C-alpha positions in Angstrom: 0.2 0.2 -0.1 1.3 3.3 -0.6 2.2 5.1 2.2 0.4 8.2 1.8 -2.7 6.6 1.4 -2.9 4.8 4.9 -4.1 6.8 8.5 -2.2 9.5 9.4 -1.3 8.6 13.2 -0.8 11.7 15.9 2.1 10.5 18.4 2.7 12.2 21.4 5.6 12.7 23.6 5.2 13.8 27.0 7.7 13.4 30.5 9.2 15.6 33.0 11.5 18.3 31.7 14.8 17.0 30.5 13.9 13.5 29.6 15.3 14.4 25.7 11.7 14.7 24.5 13.1 17.0 21.8 15.3 14.8 20.3 12.9 11.3 20.2 10.7 13.7 18.1 13.4 15.1 15.8 15.0 11.6 15.6 11.4 9.9 14.5 10.2 12.4 12.2 14.1 11.4 10.6 12.8 7.8 9.8 9.3 8.9 9.0 10.6 11.1 6.6 13.0 8.1 5.0 9.9 6.4 4.3 8.1 8.5 2.4 6.0 10.2 5.3 4.9 14.0 5.5 5.3 14.7 9.5 4.2 18.0 10.8 5.9 18.5 14.2 4.4 20.9 16.6 4.1 21.5 20.7 2.4 22.8 23.5 2.4 25.2 24.4 3.1 26.8 21.5 2.5 25.1 17.6 0.2 28.4 16.5 0.8 32.1 16.5 -1.8 32.4 19.4 -0.2 29.6 20.8 3.5 31.1 21.2 2.0 33.6 23.1 0.1 31.9 25.5 3.7 29.7 25.7 5.3 33.0 26.6 2.8 33.8 29.0 2.6 30.9 31.2 6.7 29.6 30.9 7.8 32.7 31.2 5.9 35.4 32.9 7.9 37.4 35.9 5.6 37.1 38.7 2.3 34.7 39.8 0.2 32.9 37.7 -2.9 32.0 39.9 -2.8 27.7 39.5 -6.6 27.8 37.8 -5.5 30.2 35.6 -2.9 28.8 34.6 -4.5 25.4 33.8 -7.3 27.6 31.4 -4.8 29.3 29.9 -2.7 25.6 28.7 -6.4 24.1 28.1 -7.3 27.4 25.7 -3.6 27.2 23.8 -4.8 23.3 23.9 -8.0 23.7 21.9 -6.5 26.4 19.5 -4.0 24.2 18.8 -5.9 21.0 18.7 -8.6 22.9 16.3 -6.1 24.4 13.5 -3.1 22.6 13.9 -3.8 18.8 14.7 -6.5 18.4 12.8 -6.2 19.7 9.5 -2.5 17.7 9.1 -4.3 14.4 10.2 -6.9 15.4 8.2 -4.1 16.0 5.2 -2.7 12.4 5.8 0.1 14.3 7.8 1.9 12.1 10.9 1.8 14.7 13.7 4.5 14.8 16.3 3.5 16.4 19.4 6.0 17.3 22.3 3.3 17.4 24.9 0.0 17.1 25.5 -3.1 16.8 27.6 -1.5 14.5 29.5 1.4 17.5 30.6 -1.7 19.6 31.7 -3.0 16.4 34.3 0.8 15.7 35.6 1.7 19.3 35.6 -1.3 21.2 37.0 -3.9 18.3 38.3 -0.7 16.7 40.5 2.2 19.1 40.7 -0.6 22.6 40.9 -2.1 19.8 43.0 -5.6 21.1 41.1 -6.8 17.6 40.8 -6.0 15.2 37.8 -9.5 14.1 37.1 -10.8 17.9 36.6 -7.6 19.0 34.5 -8.5 16.0 32.3 -11.7 16.8 32.1 -11.3 20.4 30.9 -8.5 19.3 28.5 -11.4 17.0 27.2 -13.9 19.5 26.6 -11.6 22.0 25.3 -10.5 19.5 22.1 -13.3 17.8 21.7 -12.2 14.3 23.2 -9.6 14.2 20.5 -6.3 11.8 22.0 -3.3 10.6 20.4 -3.5 7.3 18.6 0.0 6.8 20.8 2.0 8.4 23.6 5.9 8.0 24.1 6.7 8.7 28.3 9.8 9.6 28.4 10.2 8.3 32.0 13.5 10.0 34.1 14.4 10.2 38.0 13.5 14.1 38.6 17.3 14.6 40.3 18.7 13.1 37.1 16.5 15.1 34.7 17.8 18.8 36.7 21.3 17.8 36.5 20.2 17.5 32.4 18.8 20.8 32.4 21.5 22.2 34.6 24.4 20.9 32.2 22.6 23.0 29.0 23.2 26.2 31.1 20.3 27.6 30.3 17.4 29.8 32.2 14.4 27.9 33.8 11.3 28.8 33.1 8.5 28.9 35.6 7.6 25.1 36.1 11.4 23.7 35.6 12.3 26.2 38.3 9.6 24.1 40.6 10.9 22.2 43.8 11.9 18.4 43.8 8.8 17.8 45.3 6.8 19.1 42.6 8.5 17.1 39.9 8.6 14.3 42.1 4.5 14.6 41.9 4.2 14.9 38.4 6.6 11.8 37.6 4.2 9.7 39.3 1.6 11.0 37.7 3.1 10.7 34.2 3.9 6.8 35.2 -0.3 6.6 36.9 -1.5 8.3 33.4 0.2 5.4 31.7 -0.6 2.2 33.7 -4.4 3.5 33.7 -4.0 3.8 29.5 -1.4 1.3 28.7 -2.6 0.7 25.2 -2.1 4.0 24.3 1.6 4.6 26.3 5.1 3.7 25.8 7.0 4.0 28.6 10.5 4.2 28.2 13.6 4.2 30.2 15.0 8.1 29.5 18.3 7.3 30.7 18.9 4.8 28.4 21.3 5.9 25.3 19.3 7.7 22.9 19.7 5.5 19.6 18.2 2.4 22.4 15.5 4.7 22.8 14.7 5.5 19.3 14.6 1.8 18.2 12.0 0.6 20.8 9.7 4.1 19.4 10.4 3.2 15.7 9.4 -0.3 16.6 6.5 1.0 18.5 5.2 3.0 15.4 6.1 1.1 12.5 2.2 -0.6 12.8 1.0 2.6 12.5 2.6 3.7 9.1 
């Protein structure tokens, strides 16, 4: 079958800050392109002009943002992003590779900010009309190891990266809880492994979808 004629999957990458989502999305994009698939890489927050403005606000605003307001801003970005970027790309037969989706809000705002995982998930599902990806790759790494990676990058931390260790511990546990609850949708990968070995595991899971 012509690869272009097959249904395009939507694949999201999740995990704490510093786990290597960008690297793995890039490696998968290169592999898919070599197989003749058109690929759209995008991210949340961001991915659209409106989304990039929201990203600047939620990640780099100087000063506090009330937790519920933060969750609503992420949901607003998500609603616009799915409607104007993700769904149109899938309709064109393009594979969508996305850095973060609703699972990040459930983990960061629901668990990290202690707003309630169920409530935040329901908010995102309402915002997107219930849209869920075909596969979610969870790159799992101990928060202390992830922090060492971020420190090595020598870049200023954004608002979420700068949170305390306890916050990031709650986020990691929430991600693992989500993966256990939806094992068919998730692929959990040890992010401490060699990047190419991780990429091989991801490709093995993606191959039947493309």
